[in-house]
Phi, psi and omega in degrees: 000135177256122179229144177223168180187181184290348180283002177070027179239136177245128181238142167245122185239134173283115184286339179285320182258353186056028177257149179281130181272313179205151180223136177241131172261127184257168178265356177211173181286143175256124183258342184213148176207152175198155178273157175287139176258000184285130176302136176084358177255139180241066189233156167225157186243143178233132177250127186257164174297335182269017177065038178247141171251122182247134181245114180256134178258118180287347173289336178227071189293341177276348183281151175295153180285159170278131180256119177274123183259128175294142180285352177231165176292118179232109186248015181261142179301149175273120184257347178198150172205150178211135177286138183234126176286160175296149176212077183307327180296337180258009180087007179255093185280339183237151173286170181188204187217122171272129184234126179247121172263181177293353182214001179208164182232131185231148166243124175257109181287125179272105183281161182298338177268020180061025168260168181235137176246125182274145175223118178281132182262140177282141178235155180272000000 
């Protein structure tokens, strides 16, 4: 189980043993979190109050997260994010991450070289 909260702590808990697997102390509040749906990836994503997306790899829990930087100034908190698997039949050839701030919606395409490409989505 992945849990976040206003205490600026992120926890991964083994639900079978009820033991904490790993804990991260953050420098700001984390408002959203999700696991990767991409096959072969063991990552989770965190969306912060400071409009940062942090990508943590559970294969290397001591390493610093990858910080996804918006291509424009984005100062609104991330209120939701969800990992999206690839679906070529629907025109989505790569897996990625949908990120919702208080004012915009983004799709971060997860490339085969483990980089991410941001795409701002139009909303009504």
